[in-house]
Every structure is written in C-alpha cells, then in structure tokens.
Backbone bond lengths (Angstrom), bond angles and torsions (degrees), N, CA, C in turn:
res aa  C-N    CA-C-N  psi(-1)  N-CA   C-N-CA  omega(-1)  CA-C   N-CA-C  phi
1 M - - - 1.370 - - 1.697 101.48 -
2 A 1.302 122.06 -36.96 1.378 124.68 -179.67 1.491 110.36 -61.01
3 M 1.277 120.32 -31.58 1.439 122.23 -178.65 1.465 114.62 -79.80
4 T 1.308 122.97 -13.63 1.428 119.62 172.68 1.485 114.28 -99.55
5 A 1.335 119.28 1.00 1.403 120.81 171.07 1.558 113.00 -70.30
6 T 1.320 118.00 142.77 1.492 124.22 -177.76 1.522 104.53 -103.36
7 P 1.416 117.33 143.62 1.408 119.27 173.58 1.559 115.57 -66.41
8 A 1.222 119.02 148.65 1.421 122.96 179.90 1.525 108.62 -75.73
9 M 1.358 115.14 131.70 1.403 121.11 -177.59 1.560 109.32 -117.09
10 A 1.153 118.43 31.80 1.530 119.09 -177.46 1.616 112.34 -89.97
11 H 1.197 112.92 87.52 1.470 121.58 178.84 1.595 103.19 -86.74
12 T 1.326 107.52 161.05 1.502 114.69 177.17 1.573 110.08 -66.16
13 R 1.306 115.28 155.78 1.479 118.03 176.91 1.568 102.37 -144.19
14 L 1.335 114.57 156.68 1.403 124.60 174.12 1.431 112.10 -72.16
15 T 1.376 119.30 119.30 1.471 123.81 174.45 1.501 119.20 -99.07
16 G 1.291 112.71 -16.04 1.461 117.61 -171.58 1.570 114.64 -164.74
17 S 1.211 114.42 154.11 1.537 112.79 176.59 1.619 105.78 -153.49
18 D 1.310 110.43 158.24 1.468 118.55 179.97 1.529 109.01 -147.61
19 P 1.361 116.97 104.46 1.500 128.74 13.05 1.560 114.13 -69.04
20 K 1.192 116.91 151.39 1.486 124.56 -177.44 1.663 106.96 -73.91
21 K 1.370 112.69 154.45 1.522 119.46 175.09 1.501 111.65 -56.94
22 N 1.322 111.73 132.50 1.481 122.96 177.93 1.463 113.82 61.71
23 S 1.372 125.23 18.58 1.393 124.44 178.35 1.558 108.15 -86.74
24 S 1.350 110.00 167.68 1.440 119.80 168.11 1.376 115.86 -116.69
25 V 1.361 120.56 119.00 1.436 121.10 -168.50 1.537 108.37 -135.91
26 A 1.316 118.40 163.63 1.477 125.50 165.82 1.510 106.65 -69.18
27 S 1.332 112.78 155.70 1.486 118.47 -175.90 1.447 113.34 -46.18
28 P 1.368 129.80 117.45 1.374 126.90 -174.05 1.574 112.36 -82.41
29 Q 1.265 119.11 163.74 1.380 121.88 177.36 1.489 115.66 -92.22
30 Q 1.365 114.71 -18.13 1.371 129.17 -174.33 1.522 117.42 -160.14
31 I 1.287 114.61 156.54 1.531 119.42 175.72 1.454 99.90 -105.30
32 E 1.344 123.34 144.06 1.451 131.97 177.23 1.449 105.56 -134.47
33 L 1.323 112.08 125.89 1.553 117.63 178.25 1.521 103.98 -124.65
34 T 1.268 115.58 135.24 1.463 124.72 174.49 1.434 115.89 -118.70
35 Y 1.386 117.77 134.83 1.461 123.75 -172.46 1.487 108.38 -123.41
36 T 1.340 113.24 166.37 1.534 121.15 -177.19 1.500 109.46 -69.83
37 D 1.344 120.20 -36.49 1.326 121.00 178.86 1.686 117.66 -127.19
38 S 1.183 119.26 175.61 1.361 122.44 176.64 1.523 111.00 -60.58
39 I 1.316 119.31 140.61 1.491 118.74 -176.54 1.582 111.71 -136.73
40 R 1.276 118.83 167.23 1.423 118.40 -172.13 1.611 103.01 -148.41
41 L 1.250 109.76 164.69 1.607 121.95 179.76 1.547 110.65 53.40
42 P 1.307 114.26 53.06 1.528 114.51 -176.90 1.654 111.69 -75.41
43 R 1.241 108.08 143.61 1.559 115.06 178.85 1.637 103.51 -136.19
44 V 1.290 113.44 117.20 1.540 118.88 -179.84 1.454 106.78 -125.47
45 I 1.289 115.73 130.15 1.561 121.98 179.75 1.447 106.82 -120.12
46 L 1.367 124.90 131.05 1.404 132.50 172.43 1.523 111.01 -106.17
47 S 1.234 109.66 121.80 1.465 115.01 -175.10 1.524 111.14 -125.23
48 D 1.339 116.11 142.26 1.477 121.45 -178.47 1.509 109.41 -81.20
49 E 1.357 119.45 178.99 1.477 121.07 -171.80 1.549 109.09 -71.82
50 S 1.351 120.92 -18.72 1.390 118.77 172.25 1.491 115.03 -88.20
51 G 1.235 120.86 7.36 1.520 134.36 175.28 1.425 111.59 80.56
52 R 1.301 121.10 10.68 1.539 121.03 170.40 1.489 114.67 -71.38
53 Q 1.310 117.46 128.61 1.443 119.68 173.48 1.520 115.77 -66.48
54 R 1.346 115.77 133.93 1.509 117.47 179.54 1.338 110.15 -93.54
55 Q 1.374 118.47 131.48 1.418 124.65 -177.78 1.631 108.33 -64.60
56 T 1.297 122.31 120.15 1.431 124.96 -178.44 1.511 108.56 -134.31
57 G 1.276 120.83 -172.48 1.416 123.73 176.33 1.582 105.12 -81.37
58 K 1.500 107.11 -174.99 1.490 111.79 176.26 1.541 110.39 -93.01
59 A 1.406 107.04 143.26 1.508 115.36 -179.46 1.499 106.41 -70.04
60 E 1.381 110.14 140.43 1.394 113.30 170.36 1.478 117.99 -129.01
61 A 1.336 122.32 141.50 1.389 124.07 -172.07 1.581 105.88 -105.17
62 V 1.400 117.34 139.71 1.337 129.91 169.37 1.501 109.94 -136.90
63 D 1.344 116.88 110.18 1.427 123.83 -170.36 1.480 115.55 48.72
64 N 1.236 124.04 -106.11 1.475 128.54 -178.11 1.536 115.35 -104.07
65 K 1.358 117.74 8.04 1.440 124.49 -178.03 1.528 112.09 -121.35
66 V 1.269 110.88 135.62 1.584 119.07 173.55 1.462 107.46 -117.47
67 T 1.390 115.75 135.58 1.410 125.95 -178.55 1.397 106.87 -122.84
68 L 1.343 117.25 131.32 1.601 126.19 172.48 1.475 106.26 -118.01
69 P 1.341 122.23 108.37 1.427 124.03 171.82 1.603 110.66 -68.70
70 I 1.366 106.31 143.03 1.600 112.10 -179.95 1.553 104.32 -115.07
71 S 1.244 114.47 119.27 1.496 118.18 176.72 1.625 110.00 -90.78
72 G 1.314 107.64 137.58 1.372 111.43 -175.26 1.544 116.40 88.47
73 T 1.402 113.86 -168.98 1.495 119.44 178.36 1.522 106.39 -115.29
74 L 1.313 117.15 128.51 1.500 119.12 172.72 1.533 108.37 -77.87
75 A 1.417 112.67 142.45 1.367 119.96 -178.65 1.528 105.64 -77.65
76 N 1.399 118.24 165.17 1.452 122.64 173.92 1.611 108.32 -54.73
77 G 1.229 116.29 142.21 1.472 121.59 174.56 1.552 112.75 147.22
78 K 1.386 112.81 -179.45 1.409 119.94 -177.33 1.582 106.90 -92.09
79 Y 1.195 115.06 135.41 1.587 121.71 179.57 1.624 106.37 -122.76
80 T 1.336 116.72 149.51 1.358 126.56 175.16 1.592 109.65 -116.55
81 V 1.289 120.26 128.95 1.383 125.60 171.70 1.515 110.84 -101.14
82 G 1.369 118.29 109.94 1.509 118.67 -179.43 1.536 103.41 -103.73
83 W 1.278 119.45 143.49 1.526 120.21 -179.87 1.534 112.74 -148.11
84 R 1.329 112.51 154.98 1.469 118.47 -171.90 1.533 100.36 -144.15
85 V 1.300 125.10 123.64 1.472 123.12 176.07 1.575 105.97 -136.39
86 V 1.270 116.44 166.31 1.446 119.70 -179.51 1.570 102.19 -111.77
87 S 1.307 117.15 133.15 1.579 117.93 178.41 1.412 109.39 -82.91
88 A 1.328 119.82 165.44 1.414 122.40 177.91 1.469 117.53 -55.38
89 D 1.469 118.24 -24.90 1.404 117.10 173.97 1.557 113.68 -87.01
90 G 1.265 115.30 14.77 1.448 123.61 171.86 1.621 115.09 83.17
91 H 1.296 114.43 5.10 1.475 128.60 179.53 1.579 105.15 -80.18
92 P 1.441 110.88 126.65 1.516 115.04 175.46 1.484 110.74 -83.75
93 V 1.281 117.60 132.38 1.506 119.52 -178.01 1.572 104.10 -125.81
94 T 1.317 114.38 142.57 1.496 121.78 -174.77 1.519 109.97 -136.54
95 G 1.279 114.48 158.91 1.510 125.55 176.74 1.392 115.39 -175.41
96 S 1.328 114.69 176.49 1.456 122.01 174.71 1.489 108.05 -156.06
97 Y 1.398 113.91 162.24 1.409 124.42 -179.75 1.522 108.31 -157.05
98 S 1.239 118.85 163.76 1.519 126.41 -173.53 1.607 110.24 -121.97
99 F 1.270 117.51 145.95 1.416 117.97 169.04 1.625 104.29 -145.69
100 T 1.394 117.95 168.70 1.475 123.64 -179.88 1.371 113.04 -122.39
101 V 1.267 113.95 135.06 1.463 121.40 179.51 1.602 108.08 -95.86
102 E 1.271 114.08 122.49 1.545 118.00 -178.60 1.466 110.97 -130.63
103 G 1.369 120.85 152.67 1.367 120.67 177.25 1.572 116.21 69.04
104 S 1.335 115.39 18.35 1.451 119.31 175.71 1.444 111.15 -76.00
105 S 1.424 111.15 139.63 1.423 111.64 173.64 1.454 116.54 -85.06
106 G 1.464 110.43 -7.59 1.488 118.12 -179.24 1.404 114.43 -78.71
107 G 1.280 124.37 123.38 1.492 128.19 175.16 1.526 105.58 -83.48
108 A 1.368 110.33 -160.86 1.477 117.56 -177.36 1.627 104.33 -71.71
109 G 1.283 122.29 -28.24 1.429 127.85 -176.21 1.477 110.50 -66.16
110 T 1.411 117.67 -39.50 1.485 120.05 -177.32 1.441 116.34 -102.59
111 S 1.394 120.33 6.24 1.392 119.59 172.89 1.538 105.63 -75.33
112 T 1.368 110.93 166.31 1.416 117.92 174.34 1.505 111.07 -67.90
113 A 1.310 117.17 145.56 1.468 125.36 -170.46 1.487 107.19 -72.21
114 P 1.334 120.43 145.75 1.471 119.58 175.18 1.575 110.43 -73.00
115 S 1.291 113.52 147.26 1.477 116.72 -179.57 1.584 107.27 -80.35
116 A 1.219 112.01 161.58 1.576 120.05 -179.07 1.597 109.91 -74.55
117 Q 1.367 118.13 -17.67 1.404 119.43 177.30 1.490 113.05 -76.44
118 P 1.331 119.47 149.05 1.375 121.07 175.10 1.485 108.76 -78.52
119 A 1.333 114.11 156.79 1.453 117.00 -171.82 1.499 106.52 -75.46
120 A 1.375 116.76 143.55 1.317 122.01 175.88 1.594 115.24 -82.90
121 P 1.238 119.54 137.74 1.381 120.19 -174.52 1.592 108.90 -60.68
122 A 1.353 115.01 136.77 1.377 121.51 176.45 1.488 110.21 -59.99
123 P 1.451 114.88 140.42 1.397 113.45 176.37 1.561 113.25 -69.78
124 A 1.382 116.62 155.97 1.336 118.94 178.35 1.506 119.00 -75.89
125 P 1.276 120.18 129.14 1.519 122.80 -172.99 1.502 106.47 -62.50
126 S 1.453 111.00 148.69 1.479 121.05 170.81 1.615 109.77 -81.37
127 P 1.287 114.06 117.90 1.558 114.02 -177.01 1.397 110.34 -67.33
128 S 1.284 127.89 -20.28 1.518 125.91 -177.62 1.532 108.78 -92.15
129 N 1.266 121.64 -1.59 1.412 123.09 -172.50 1.522 111.70 -87.97
130 A 1.215 115.48 119.32 1.562 117.21 178.71 1.587 114.12 -113.36
131 S 1.356 108.10 31.18 1.495 111.14 178.07 1.484 107.27 -83.60
132 A 1.421 111.24 -178.56 1.500 116.75 -179.06 1.519 119.09 -64.57
133 T 1.358 113.63 -17.24 1.484 121.93 175.56 1.340 110.99 -123.14
134 E 1.389 114.66 169.39 1.489 121.52 165.61 1.419 109.48 -78.14
135 E 1.447 120.99 138.91 1.343 125.02 -177.67 1.459 108.06 -149.15
136 S 1.429 112.42 143.61 1.464 112.28 167.30 1.556 111.51 -141.10
137 D 1.257 115.59 149.85 1.506 119.00 176.59 1.435 113.18 -81.13
138 G 1.393 109.97 168.64 1.516 117.22 -179.27 1.409 111.53 -82.77
139 G 1.410 127.32 -15.01 1.349 129.90 168.43 1.630 111.61 84.84
140 S 1.351 109.84 31.75 1.579 111.86 175.11 1.460 111.94 -84.00
141 S 1.283 121.74 -6.04 1.439 121.18 -177.24 1.478 116.69 -60.20
142 G 1.352 117.13 -26.75 1.448 117.31 175.17 1.524 117.12 -62.28
143 W 1.262 116.86 -38.32 1.426 129.70 178.64 1.520 107.70 -65.91
144 L 1.356 117.05 -34.55 1.478 120.98 179.67 1.578 109.40 -66.95
145 W 1.399 115.10 -39.00 1.395 118.14 -177.84 1.541 112.23 -69.61
146 I 1.387 106.59 -42.74 1.563 109.06 176.22 1.497 116.24 -57.63
147 G 1.354 110.44 -39.97 1.630 113.73 177.05 1.492 109.47 -67.39
148 L 1.290 119.58 -38.18 1.489 122.58 175.82 1.419 112.50 -60.44
149 I 1.304 118.15 -42.57 1.458 122.86 179.59 1.649 108.77 -70.45
150 A 1.228 116.63 -39.16 1.484 117.78 173.26 1.463 114.87 -61.10
151 L 1.365 113.84 -41.89 1.567 118.32 179.23 1.464 111.33 -64.99
152 I 1.401 116.62 -40.21 1.472 120.64 179.03 1.553 109.00 -63.31
153 G 1.246 119.94 -44.79 1.516 128.20 -178.88 1.530 105.10 -62.48
154 A 1.358 121.34 -46.48 1.456 119.76 178.42 1.512 116.46 -58.46
155 A 1.380 109.84 -42.81 1.374 119.99 178.81 1.551 113.97 -64.57
156 A 1.293 115.75 -39.56 1.431 121.77 177.15 1.555 110.28 -65.73
157 A 1.353 115.51 -42.97 1.511 118.70 -179.71 1.533 110.83 -67.95
158 G 1.362 115.55 -34.29 1.376 118.60 176.48 1.602 112.74 -63.48
159 A 1.324 113.52 -41.44 1.475 119.01 -178.46 1.501 110.87 -70.11
160 V 1.334 116.08 -35.00 1.541 116.75 173.64 1.564 111.97 -63.09
161 A 1.227 113.56 -48.03 1.583 119.62 178.63 1.444 108.90 -57.78
162 W 1.288 119.50 -48.26 1.518 123.15 179.65 1.504 114.47 -61.35
163 L 1.319 116.37 -42.61 1.504 120.27 170.99 1.435 111.97 -63.62
164 R 1.311 121.99 -44.09 1.614 118.10 177.88 1.445 112.70 -58.98
165 R 1.435 115.26 -42.30 1.322 122.01 -174.60 1.601 111.37 -69.43
166 S 1.224 116.67 -37.31 1.485 117.22 178.14 1.470 110.44 -73.18
167 R 1.354 123.18 -31.40 1.465 125.84 173.71 1.510 112.18 -69.64
168 T 1.350 119.11 -33.78 1.498 125.89 176.12 1.599 106.70 -66.56
169 S 1.184 121.16 -42.78 1.423 125.33 -170.47 1.464 111.03 -79.10
170 Q 1.435 120.37 -24.91 1.437 124.29 173.93 1.577 110.16 -79.15
171 G 1.384 123.48 -28.36 1.423 124.56 -173.36 1.411 116.41 -83.54
C-alpha cells in the first residue's frame, strides 16, 4: 500500500496582492503579497516600464504575507512586481504581475530612484495557472520522482535478497 501512495505536491501559491494584478492605482506606499501557506526568504523586485528596478525597502515575511515598503512616490506608468519565496516545504516559488500608477502627483523627480542593479528578467508564467497572478514552480518535482523510483527499486532488491536468504536457510 505504501508503494502506491503519491507524494504531496502542494506548494504555496500567491492568492492575492495589493495593488492587484492589472489594476490602476495611485502611488502605493507598499506592495503586499498573500500566499496559501507560510513562506520564508522573500525577494520582491519592483521595476518600472523601462525595466529599471526601483529602490525600495526590504521585503519582510510574516506568516503567509510579504510586505515591501515603497519609499517616495511612484511616477505615473506601468510597474512590474517580481517575487520569489521559499514555501514551508523548502520549494522555491516565483512569479510576477503588473499594475499601473495613475493620477500620481509625483513626477520623475519625486519617484523612487532606480537602483544600480540591472533588472532581473521576469519569470515565465505557468500556462496552467489560473490564480490571480502569474506563477511558476522551480521544477524540482522531477528529482522527487527519480528519488521515489530509486527507493522503490532498492526496496524491491532488498525484498528479493531477503526471500533468497530465507529459502537458502530452510533447505
């Protein structure tokens, strides 16, 4: 019966964000991401429409929420939030989404300064994901299956050796 059980593949996923995906908002003071489970090691990058990272505070995780403070006022335009977190089971999960700032009184001079680092490419969206944001897995499930097959093979070899040994000792 243990050999027919499949491993659990329930990794955390993003369930909500503020600002929301594809929304038009005034300049936000923070980015808030909500996940299905507790997460750790959050990394959130805010990029403007030219791909420049905007210098903001450090992302902090509390239970299933990640908050990224935004210093200053964002200028009008489209912004992309790219994120990477580690789920409670140790699986890294990444994704991104965009929102638009409209009606901001902040011009180029009052927007947050771009960071010196080049923008990281946005992760590829998962085509089968129907959640509120684009999300993709890190792809470690293949190694899990290989390990499971190796474990089953080792158990079968041990069972054969045990049966041969018990037959030899009886004869």
